[in-house]
N, C-alpha and C positions, 0 to 999 in steps of 0.2 A: 466709681469713686463718688461718694456723697460729700457735697460741700454746701456750706451756707450760701444763700442767694447773694449776700453782699460780698462773698469771696469768689464767686464764680468768674467774674471778669479777670481778677488777678490770676486765678488758676489757669484759665484759658491762655492768658498772655504768657505765663511761665511755660506752658506746654509748647506754645509757638516758638518761644525763644530757645527752648531745649532742642526742638526739631531743627531750627536754623543752625544751631551750633553743631549738631550731629552731622548735618549736611556739609557744613564748612570743613569739619575734620575729615569726613569721608573723602571730600574732593581734594583736600590739601595733602593728606597722607596716604590716600588710597587704601584705607582700612574699611573692611566691610563687616567685621565682627561687631555686632551691636553692643555686646558687653564691654569690649575695649573702648568703643566710642563713648558709651555712657560713663565709663570710669574717667575718661579724659575730660568730659564735660563737667562731671562732678568735681574733679580736682580743680579745674579752672574756676568753677563757681566758688569753691571754698577759698581759693587764693584771693579772689575778688572780694569775698565777704570779709576776710581777715584784713585786707587793705582798707575797706570801708570802716571797719570797727576801729582800726588804729587811727584813722583820720578823725572819727567821731570822738575817740578818747582824747586826742590832741585838742580838739575844739572844746570839749568839756573842761579840760585842764585850763585852757586859756580863759574860759568864762568864769571858772571858780577863782582864778587869779584876779580878774578884773573886779569881781564882786568883793573879794577880800580888800582890794585897794579902795573901792568905794566905801566899804564899811569903815576902814581906817580913817578916811577923809571925813566921814560923817561923825565918827567918834571924837575926832579932834575939834570939830566945830560945835560940839554940844557941851 
């Protein structure tokens, strides 16, 4: 796999985390099939990603609301 030098550390960390998750699932559920383990890790990763995106969307909405409130205050005072 070819990656840019600035991405290498992130890629290595991702690989390490995936291997740790595979080991956890293998020990927890007694599953040795790598395809099943990878599917479980991929599913968990997607759920985590969706949770993070929802949280980011909520934060974005709160920021937009505060900016709108500030704009209204500025417009009243001008």
